[in-house]
C-alpha positions as CSV (number, residue, x, y, z in Angstrom):
1,M,0.0,0.0,0.0
2,K,1.3,3.5,-0.9
3,W,0.9,6.0,1.9
4,T,0.5,9.8,1.2
5,G,0.4,13.0,3.2
6,R,1.2,12.6,6.8
7,F,1.7,8.9,6.3
8,A,4.1,9.2,3.3
9,G,6.8,6.4,3.5
10,Y,4.9,4.6,6.3
11,N,5.8,0.9,6.6
12,R,5.7,-2.0,9.1
13,N,8.7,-0.7,11.0
14,S,7.0,2.7,11.4
15,L,3.9,0.9,12.7
16,R,6.0,-0.9,15.3
17,K,7.5,2.3,16.5
18,D,4.1,4.0,16.8
19,L,2.7,1.0,18.7
20,I,5.6,1.2,21.3
21,S,5.5,4.9,21.7
22,G,1.6,4.9,21.9
23,M,1.6,2.2,24.6
24,I,4.2,4.1,26.7
25,V,2.4,7.5,26.4
26,G,-0.9,5.8,27.1
27,I,0.4,4.4,30.4
28,I,1.8,7.8,31.4
29,A,-1.5,9.5,30.5
30,I,-3.6,7.3,32.8
31,P,-2.6,8.8,36.2
32,L,-2.3,12.3,34.7
33,G,-5.8,12.1,33.3
34,M,-7.3,11.1,36.6
35,A,-5.2,13.7,38.5
36,F,-6.2,16.6,36.3
37,A,-9.9,15.6,36.5
38,I,-9.8,15.4,40.3
39,A,-7.9,18.8,40.6
40,S,-10.5,20.3,38.2
41,G,-13.3,19.3,40.6
42,V,-14.8,16.4,38.6
43,K,-14.7,12.6,38.9
44,P,-11.5,10.9,37.8
45,E,-13.1,8.8,35.1
46,Y,-14.1,12.0,33.3
47,G,-10.4,12.7,32.8
48,I,-10.0,9.1,31.4
49,Y,-12.8,9.7,29.0
50,T,-11.2,12.9,27.8
51,T,-7.8,11.2,27.4
52,I,-9.4,8.5,25.2
53,I,-11.8,10.5,23.0
54,A,-9.9,13.8,22.7
55,G,-6.6,12.0,22.4
56,I,-7.8,9.9,19.4
57,L,-9.6,12.8,17.7
58,I,-6.7,15.3,18.0
59,S,-4.3,12.8,16.5
60,L,-6.8,12.0,13.6
61,C,-7.8,15.6,12.8
62,G,-5.0,17.8,14.1
63,G,-2.2,19.5,12.2
64,S,0.8,17.9,14.0
65,K,2.0,14.4,13.3
66,F,3.2,13.9,16.9
67,Q,0.7,15.8,19.0
68,I,-0.7,14.0,22.1
69,G,-4.0,15.5,23.3
70,G,-5.9,15.2,26.5
71,P,-6.6,17.1,29.8
72,T,-3.7,19.3,30.9
73,G,-2.6,21.2,34.0
74,A,-3.2,24.5,32.3
75,F,-6.9,24.0,32.4
76,I,-7.2,23.1,36.1
77,P,-7.8,26.6,37.6
78,I,-10.4,27.7,35.0
79,L,-12.2,24.3,35.0
80,F,-12.3,24.2,38.8
81,A,-13.7,27.8,38.8
82,V,-16.4,26.9,36.2
83,V,-17.4,23.8,38.2
84,M,-17.6,25.7,41.5
85,Q,-19.5,28.6,40.0
86,Y,-21.7,26.9,37.3
87,G,-21.6,23.2,37.9
88,Y,-20.4,20.2,36.0
89,E,-23.2,20.2,33.4
90,N,-22.4,23.8,32.5
91,L,-18.7,22.9,32.2
92,L,-19.7,20.5,29.4
93,I,-21.5,23.3,27.7
94,A,-18.5,25.7,28.1
95,G,-16.2,23.0,26.7
96,F,-18.5,22.5,23.7
97,M,-18.6,26.2,23.0
98,A,-14.8,26.4,23.3
99,G,-14.6,23.7,20.7
100,V,-16.8,25.7,18.4
101,F,-14.6,28.8,18.9
102,L,-11.5,26.7,18.1
103,L,-13.1,25.2,15.0
104,L,-14.0,28.7,13.8
105,M,-10.5,30.0,14.5
106,G,-9.1,27.2,12.4
107,L,-11.6,27.7,9.5
108,L,-10.9,31.4,9.5
109,R,-7.2,30.7,9.4
110,L,-6.3,32.5,12.6
111,G,-3.7,30.0,13.7
112,K,-0.8,32.4,13.2
113,L,-2.5,35.1,15.3
114,I,-1.9,33.1,18.5
115,S,1.8,33.9,18.1
116,F,1.0,37.6,18.6
117,I,0.0,37.1,22.3
118,P,2.9,38.7,24.2
119,R,5.2,36.3,25.9
120,P,5.0,38.1,29.3
121,V,1.3,37.4,29.3
122,T,1.6,33.7,28.5
123,I,4.5,33.2,31.0
124,G,2.6,35.2,33.6
125,F,-0.6,33.2,33.5
126,T,1.3,29.9,33.1
127,A,3.4,30.6,36.2
128,G,0.2,31.6,38.0
129,I,-1.5,28.4,37.0
130,A,1.5,26.4,38.3
131,V,1.2,28.1,41.7
132,T,-2.5,27.5,41.8
133,I,-2.1,23.8,41.0
134,F,0.7,23.3,43.5
135,G,-1.2,25.1,46.2
136,G,-4.3,23.1,45.5
137,Q,-2.5,19.8,46.2
138,I,-1.0,20.7,49.6
139,A,-4.2,19.6,51.4
140,N,-4.2,16.2,49.7
141,F,-0.4,15.7,50.3
142,L,-0.8,16.4,54.0
143,G,-4.1,14.5,54.3
144,L,-6.1,17.4,55.7
145,S,-9.8,16.9,56.2
146,G,-12.9,19.0,56.6
147,L,-11.8,21.7,54.1
148,T,-14.3,23.7,52.1
149,K,-13.2,24.4,48.5
150,H,-13.3,27.9,47.2
151,E,-12.8,29.5,43.8
152,D,-10.0,31.9,44.9
153,F,-6.5,30.9,45.9
154,F,-6.4,33.0,49.1
155,S,-9.4,31.4,50.6
156,N,-8.1,27.9,49.8
157,M,-4.8,28.7,51.4
158,R,-6.6,30.0,54.5
159,E,-8.6,26.7,54.7
160,I,-5.3,24.8,54.7
161,V,-3.9,27.0,57.6
162,V,-7.1,26.6,59.6
163,H,-7.2,22.8,59.2
164,L,-3.5,22.1,59.7
165,N,-4.5,20.3,63.0
166,T,-6.1,17.6,60.8
167,F,-2.6,16.6,59.4
168,N,-2.5,12.9,58.5
169,I,1.0,11.4,58.9
170,Y,0.0,8.3,56.8
171,S,-1.0,10.5,53.8
172,C,2.2,12.4,54.1
173,I,4.3,9.2,54.0
174,T,2.3,8.0,51.1
175,G,2.9,11.2,49.2
176,L,6.6,11.2,50.0
177,I,7.0,7.6,48.8
178,C,5.3,8.5,45.5
179,F,7.5,11.6,45.1
180,V,10.7,9.8,45.8
181,A,9.8,7.0,43.4
182,I,9.0,9.5,40.6
183,V,12.3,11.4,41.1
184,V,14.5,8.2,41.3
185,T,12.8,6.6,38.3
186,S,13.2,9.8,36.2
187,R,16.8,10.1,37.3
188,F,18.0,6.5,36.7
189,F,15.4,5.1,34.3
190,P,14.3,8.1,32.2
191,K,12.4,6.0,29.7
192,V,10.2,4.4,32.4
193,P,7.1,6.5,33.3
194,G,8.0,7.7,36.7
195,S,4.5,8.9,37.6
196,L,3.0,5.4,37.0
197,I,5.8,3.8,39.1
198,G,5.3,6.2,41.9
199,L,1.6,5.7,41.8
200,C,1.8,1.9,41.9
201,I,4.4,1.8,44.7
202,S,2.7,4.3,47.0
203,T,-0.7,2.7,46.4
204,G,0.7,-0.7,47.2
205,V,2.2,0.6,50.5
206,A,-1.1,2.3,51.4
207,V,-3.2,-0.7,50.7
208,L,-0.8,-3.0,52.7
209,F,0.0,-0.9,55.6
210,F,-2.4,2.2,55.7
211,Q,-5.7,0.6,54.8
212,G,-8.5,2.9,55.8
213,K,-6.1,5.5,57.2
214,V,-5.7,7.6,54.0
215,A,-8.3,9.1,51.6
216,T,-8.6,7.3,48.3
217,I,-10.4,7.9,45.0
218,E,-13.1,5.5,46.1
219,S,-13.6,7.1,49.5
220,S,-13.7,10.6,48.0
221,F,-15.4,10.2,44.6
222,G,-16.8,6.7,44.6
223,A,-15.6,3.7,42.7
224,I,-14.3,4.3,39.1
225,S,-16.7,2.7,36.7
226,G,-15.2,0.5,34.0
227,A,-18.2,1.1,31.7
228,L,-17.8,3.1,28.5
229,P,-19.0,6.7,28.6
230,H,-22.6,7.3,27.6
231,F,-23.5,9.7,24.8
232,H,-25.3,12.8,26.3
233,I,-26.3,16.1,24.6
234,P,-26.0,19.0,27.1
235,D,-29.0,21.2,27.6
236,L,-27.9,24.0,25.3
237,T,-30.0,27.2,25.5
238,W,-29.2,30.8,24.4
239,D,-29.2,32.1,27.9
240,K,-26.7,29.5,29.1
241,M,-24.4,30.1,26.2
242,M,-24.4,33.9,26.9
243,F,-23.9,33.1,30.5
244,L,-20.9,30.9,29.8
245,I,-19.3,32.8,26.9
246,R,-16.4,34.3,28.9
247,P,-15.2,31.0,30.4
248,A,-15.7,29.3,27.0
249,L,-13.5,32.0,25.3
250,V,-10.8,31.6,27.9
251,I,-10.9,27.8,27.5
252,A,-10.6,28.3,23.7
253,M,-7.7,30.7,24.1
254,L,-5.8,28.5,26.5
255,G,-6.5,25.4,24.4
256,S,-5.2,27.2,21.2
257,I,-2.1,28.5,22.9
258,E,-1.2,25.2,24.6
259,S,-1.8,23.1,21.5
260,L,0.2,25.3,19.2
261,L,3.0,25.7,21.7
262,S,3.1,21.9,21.9
263,A,3.1,21.6,18.1
264,V,6.0,24.1,17.9
265,V,8.0,22.0,20.5
266,A,7.3,18.9,18.4
267,D,8.5,20.7,15.3
268,G,11.7,21.7,17.0
269,M,12.4,18.1,18.2
270,T,11.7,16.5,14.8
271,G,12.5,19.1,12.2
272,T,9.0,19.0,10.8
273,R,6.4,21.7,10.5
274,H,2.8,21.6,11.7
275,N,-0.3,23.1,10.2
276,S,-1.5,25.6,12.8
277,N,-5.0,26.1,11.3
278,R,-5.6,22.4,10.9
279,E,-4.4,21.9,14.5
280,L,-7.0,24.4,15.7
281,I,-9.7,22.6,13.6
282,G,-8.7,19.2,15.2
283,Q,-8.7,20.8,18.7
284,G,-12.2,22.2,18.0
285,I,-13.6,18.9,16.8
286,A,-12.2,17.1,19.8
287,N,-13.6,19.6,22.3
288,M,-17.0,19.6,20.6
289,I,-17.3,15.8,20.7
290,T,-15.6,15.0,24.1
291,P,-18.3,16.8,26.2
292,L,-21.0,14.7,24.6
293,F,-19.4,11.7,26.4
294,G,-18.8,13.5,29.7
295,G,-15.3,14.6,29.0
296,I,-13.6,17.9,30.1
297,P,-11.8,20.3,27.8
298,A,-8.6,19.0,26.2
299,T,-5.6,20.4,24.4
300,G,-2.1,19.4,23.2
301,A,0.0,18.2,26.1
302,I,3.6,19.3,25.7
303,A,5.2,16.7,28.1
304,R,3.3,13.8,26.6
305,T,4.0,15.0,23.1
306,A,7.7,15.2,23.8
307,T,7.6,11.7,25.4
308,N,5.9,10.4,22.3
309,I,8.7,11.7,20.1
310,K,11.5,10.5,22.4
311,N,10.0,7.0,22.2
312,G,10.2,6.9,18.4
313,A,6.7,8.0,17.2
314,V,6.5,8.3,13.5
315,S,2.9,9.4,12.8
316,P,-0.5,10.3,14.4
317,I,-1.1,6.5,14.8
318,S,0.9,6.7,18.0
319,G,-1.6,9.1,19.4
320,I,-4.5,6.9,18.4
321,V,-2.8,3.9,20.0
322,H,-2.3,5.9,23.2
323,G,-6.1,6.5,23.4
324,I,-6.8,2.8,22.8
325,V,-4.4,1.8,25.5
326,V,-6.2,4.1,28.0
327,L,-9.5,2.7,26.9
328,L,-8.3,-0.9,27.5
329,V,-7.0,0.0,31.0
330,L,-10.3,1.7,31.8
331,V,-12.3,-1.5,30.9
332,L,-9.9,-4.0,32.5
333,F,-8.4,-2.3,35.5
334,A,-10.9,0.5,36.6
335,P,-11.8,-1.3,39.9
336,Y,-8.1,-1.3,41.0
337,A,-7.7,2.4,40.3
338,S,-10.4,3.2,42.9
339,H,-7.8,2.3,45.6
340,I,-5.4,5.0,44.6
341,P,-4.8,7.4,47.5
342,L,-5.3,11.1,46.9
343,A,-1.9,11.7,48.5
344,S,-0.3,9.6,45.7
345,M,-1.9,11.9,43.1
346,A,-0.6,15.1,44.9
347,P,3.1,14.8,44.1
348,I,2.3,14.0,40.5
349,L,0.5,17.3,40.1
350,M,3.0,19.2,42.1
351,L,5.8,18.0,39.8
352,V,3.6,19.0,36.8
353,A,3.2,22.4,38.3
354,W,7.0,22.7,38.9
355,H,7.8,21.8,35.3
356,M,5.2,24.0,33.7
357,S,6.1,27.1,35.9
358,E,8.5,28.7,33.3
359,R,10.5,29.7,36.4
360,K,13.7,30.6,34.5
361,H,12.0,32.7,32.0
362,F,9.8,34.3,34.7
363,V,12.9,35.4,36.8
364,H,14.7,36.6,33.6
365,I,11.9,38.9,32.5
366,L,11.5,40.3,36.1
367,K,15.2,41.0,36.3
368,I,15.3,43.1,33.1
369,K,12.9,45.6,34.7
370,T,11.1,46.8,31.6
371,S,7.4,47.3,30.8
372,D,7.3,43.5,30.0
373,S,8.2,42.9,33.7
374,L,5.2,44.9,34.7
375,V,2.9,43.0,32.4
376,L,4.3,39.7,33.6
377,A,3.9,40.5,37.3
378,I,0.3,41.8,37.0
379,T,-0.8,38.8,34.9
380,F,0.8,36.4,37.4
381,L,-0.7,38.1,40.4
382,L,-4.2,38.3,38.9
383,T,-4.0,34.7,37.9
384,V,-3.2,33.6,41.4
385,F,-5.3,36.1,43.5
386,A,-8.2,36.9,41.1
387,D,-9.0,34.5,38.2
388,L,-7.5,33.5,34.9
389,T,-10.1,35.3,32.8
390,T,-9.4,38.7,34.5
391,A,-5.6,38.0,34.3
392,V,-5.6,37.4,30.6
393,E,-7.9,40.3,29.8
394,V,-5.9,42.8,31.9
395,G,-2.6,41.4,30.8
396,L,-3.4,41.7,27.1
397,L,-4.9,45.2,27.6
398,L,-1.9,46.4,29.6
399,A,0.5,44.9,27.0
400,V,-1.4,46.7,24.2
401,I,-1.3,50.1,26.0
402,L,2.4,49.8,26.8
403,F,3.1,48.8,23.2
404,V,1.2,51.8,21.8
405,K,3.1,54.0,24.2
406,R,6.4,52.6,23.0
407,M,5.4,53.0,19.4
408,S,4.3,56.6,19.9
409,Q,7.6,57.4,21.6
410,G,9.4,55.9,18.6
411,L,7.9,58.5,16.2
412,T,9.9,61.6,15.5
413,I,9.0,64.5,13.3
414,T,12.0,66.8,12.7
415,K,12.2,70.0,10.8
416,V,15.2,70.0,8.5
417,L,17.6,73.0,9.1
418,P,20.8,73.8,7.3
419,D,24.1,72.6,8.7
420,P,25.6,75.7,10.2
421,E,29.2,74.5,9.9
422,A,28.8,73.6,6.3
423,I,27.1,76.9,5.5
424,N,29.7,78.9,7.5
425,Q,32.4,77.3,5.3
426,Q,30.9,78.0,1.9
427,V,28.2,80.7,2.0
428,Q,29.3,82.9,4.9
429,P,29.9,85.9,2.7
430,H,26.3,85.7,1.5
431,M,24.5,85.0,4.8
432,V,22.8,87.7,6.8
433,T,21.4,85.6,9.7
434,E,22.8,82.2,10.8
435,N,20.8,78.9,11.3
436,H,17.6,79.9,9.6
437,D,15.8,78.0,6.9
438,C,14.2,79.3,3.8
439,P,10.7,80.7,4.7
440,Q,9.3,79.5,1.4
441,I,10.1,75.8,1.9
442,S,9.6,73.7,5.1
443,I,11.2,70.2,5.1
444,Y,10.2,67.6,7.7
445,T,11.7,64.2,8.3
446,I,9.2,61.7,9.7
447,E,10.5,58.5,11.4
448,G,8.3,55.9,12.9
449,A,4.7,54.7,12.5
450,L,1.9,57.2,12.0
451,F,-1.0,55.7,14.0
452,F,-3.6,56.6,16.6
453,G,-1.0,56.6,19.4
454,S,1.0,59.4,17.9
455,T,-1.8,61.9,17.2
456,H,-0.4,64.5,19.6
457,L,3.0,64.6,17.8
458,I,1.3,64.9,14.4
459,E,-0.9,67.8,15.6
460,Q,2.2,69.7,17.0
461,A,4.0,69.2,13.7
462,I,0.9,70.6,11.8
463,D,0.8,73.7,13.9
464,E,4.6,74.3,13.4
465,A,4.5,73.5,9.7
466,I,1.9,76.1,8.8
467,A,2.9,78.8,11.2
468,N,4.7,80.9,8.5
469,Q,2.6,79.6,5.6
470,P,5.5,78.3,3.6
471,R,4.9,77.9,-0.1
472,I,6.2,74.3,-0.1
473,V,5.9,71.7,2.7
474,L,8.0,68.6,1.9
475,L,7.6,65.5,4.0
476,R,10.4,62.9,3.9
477,M,8.6,59.6,4.7
478,S,11.2,56.9,3.8
479,R,11.3,55.8,7.4
480,V,7.6,55.5,8.0
481,P,6.8,51.8,7.9
482,M,3.1,52.0,8.3
483,I,0.2,54.4,8.7
484,D,-3.3,53.8,9.9
485,T,-6.5,55.7,9.2
486,T,-5.9,58.1,12.2
487,G,-2.5,59.0,10.9
488,D,-4.0,59.4,7.4
489,A,-6.7,61.7,8.8
490,N,-4.1,63.9,10.5
491,L,-2.0,64.2,7.4
492,A,-5.2,65.2,5.6
493,I,-5.7,68.0,8.0
494,L,-2.2,69.3,7.3
495,I,-2.7,69.1,3.6
496,R,-6.1,71.0,3.7
497,K,-4.5,73.8,5.8
498,V,-1.5,74.1,3.5
499,Q,-3.7,74.1,0.4
500,S,-6.1,76.6,1.9
501,Y,-3.5,79.4,1.6
502,G,-2.3,78.2,-1.8
503,G,0.6,76.0,-0.5
504,I,1.8,72.7,-1.9
505,V,2.5,69.5,0.0
506,M,5.2,67.2,-1.4
507,I,6.1,63.7,-0.2
508,S,9.4,61.8,-0.9
509,G,10.5,58.2,-0.3
510,I,7.1,56.9,0.8
511,Q,6.9,53.1,1.4
512,Q,4.3,50.7,0.0
513,Q,1.9,50.4,2.9
514,P,1.4,54.1,3.5
515,L,1.1,54.7,-0.2
516,E,-1.6,52.0,-0.6
517,L,-3.6,53.4,2.3
518,M,-3.4,56.9,0.9
519,R,-4.7,55.6,-2.4
520,K,-7.6,53.9,-0.7
521,T,-8.6,56.9,1.4
522,G,-8.2,59.5,-1.4
523,L,-5.3,61.3,0.3
524,Y,-3.1,60.4,-2.7
525,T,-5.5,62.2,-5.0
526,M,-5.7,65.2,-2.6
527,I,-1.9,65.6,-2.6
528,G,-1.6,65.0,-6.3
529,A,0.2,62.2,-8.1
530,D,2.8,64.6,-9.4
531,H,3.8,65.6,-5.9
532,F,5.1,62.2,-4.9
533,Y,8.8,61.6,-5.4
534,Q,11.2,58.7,-5.0
535,R,14.1,60.8,-3.8
536,T,14.3,63.9,-1.7
537,G,16.8,65.7,-4.0
538,I,14.4,65.4,-7.0
539,A,11.5,66.7,-4.9
540,I,13.6,69.7,-3.8
541,H,14.7,70.4,-7.4
542,Q,11.0,70.4,-8.5
543,A,10.0,72.5,-5.5
544,L,12.4,75.3,-6.6
545,S,10.3,75.9,-9.7
546,Y,7.4,77.0,-7.4
547,L,9.5,79.6,-5.5
548,D,8.7,83.4,-5.6
549,L,12.1,84.9,-6.6
550,E,10.9,88.4,-5.7
551,R,10.2,87.1,-2.2
552,C,13.7,85.5,-2.2
553,R,15.3,88.9,-3.0
554,G,13.7,90.4,0.1
555,C,14.6,87.4,2.3
556,Q,16.9,88.3,5.2
557,H,17.8,84.8,6.0
558,F,20.0,83.8,3.0
559,A,21.5,85.5,0.0
560,F,18.8,85.6,-2.7
561,H,21.1,84.5,-5.4
562,E,21.5,81.1,-3.8
563,C,17.8,80.5,-4.3
564,E,18.0,82.1,-7.7
565,A,20.8,79.8,-8.8
566,L,18.9,76.8,-7.5
567,S,15.7,77.8,-9.3
568,A,17.6,78.1,-12.5
569,G,18.5,74.5,-12.2
570,M,22.2,75.0,-11.4
571,M,21.9,72.8,-8.2
572,P,25.1,73.5,-6.2
573,S,26.4,70.9,-3.8
574,P,24.1,70.2,-0.8
575,V,26.3,72.1,1.6
576,T,25.9,75.4,-0.3
577,S,22.1,75.1,-0.2
578,P,20.3,76.5,2.8
579,L,17.4,74.2,2.0
580,L,19.2,71.0,2.8
581,L,20.1,69.4,6.1
582,N,23.6,68.1,5.3
583,K,26.0,67.1,2.6
584,A,24.1,63.8,1.9
585,L,20.6,65.2,1.7
586,E,20.4,65.4,-2.1
587,S,21.1,61.6,-2.3
588,T,18.8,60.5,0.5
589,V,15.4,59.0,0.0
């Protein structure tokens, strides 16, 4: 059989590699799926359902050959908040809506837009999520009882402090055994799934020696059912969808970021390139179907994807195998999973939080002490002490405001004056007053983007440019990379005012984007096609033909025969012309 597309060159050896990597990743995914579900406030089997269904669909429909999908730690705070505030049934609706949003993003080809989210925002909320996950597992690790769960981090930490007197030494020992087993396995047997080894050893110790003394999945959530999930359509109404649109958007945004980041990591490890829009479509399909079977939102899992690649995965078949392995374990071994202590799950999630915290990048951005540091700190603090939705909204808004501020500071509008030293050297005998420009021509150099954030600078330049009503206003725009409609409107004001007293506006060296926008808005026609020049020197030469020589003869700033010679087309060297900034101006764009 001849394979094409993502399966080009696929053979029996490739299938063997996919089967091995899929089995390994599937085994790793089992404890993680249950742990993520429990931390999100739902039953552990819902995490298993998500791992099976979403894992298979993301591999089938996604845009990365190596992506492993399923529940992830990044979703824990937002899913827990949704469950606490709206309930599990509404979580399914929010997850379904998030799937619709992801599907639309992919169909509208918005995959590349995710890369425009500022890095301080993503690191800030990722680090905040890590702190929330870690803090949420302290109670299970210590075996505390009688706690009331809250949506906010501060209240949950207060509950832990208040109930420290319920500390359970057996839970703590169980958690420590699991932690040590994970660390030792990862250190000396890196290809063996440490989380599964730690879970098995600590569960075995608890069953043999601490029976009835530690909280288990069964004692807290009931026995895990080995039955297959049932198809169920959530009660979708317009009011509920409007009610849940904010959490659904946040879930979609997180899912898109996590999945595309995971795909980028896979690209870096394999030298391949994923299809970002197809990846979003696959994520959307998975998140629309998974809630119909009771599953929670899913996305690409970076750690499991990397493990998949390291174990020799060749194609998406490994992801499908991983889902099938989890399904078989659910059917065959679900009753045994009910005996897993919650204290055994805690160190697994704590290590997940530690690895996802982006601690090195977090500290680095804080140390540089720029506006990015402020965005990072505020996003992080709001994620921890408020909620993820608020953190992302405020972080993005603050990043945009600071970006606009930096861009506006990058704009300079400078009036071109003659070089006094050059003039003193060559036209001193003819000069009456030093360091003045010709009153008939005003030349301005504009550097930076002309957009809504720089309106105040443009307005100041307009007032200065028309103060003496020069006959010619020449704008050098070779260093203006872009202009928006606000900048275009401000230029239109300048042009109208200059034209109102009979003056002429000329533009030299304009780039493609500003030129195209001026054509669309009509500003190009207002200025006149014959007043656009590629080079400044040519524009000045043409401008001299518009000068009033009688006015030049009465000018007290420069000897009139300088202008007369220029107007006659003699064009002396730039340093002899009071109209130019320096020796190189004639040759500049």
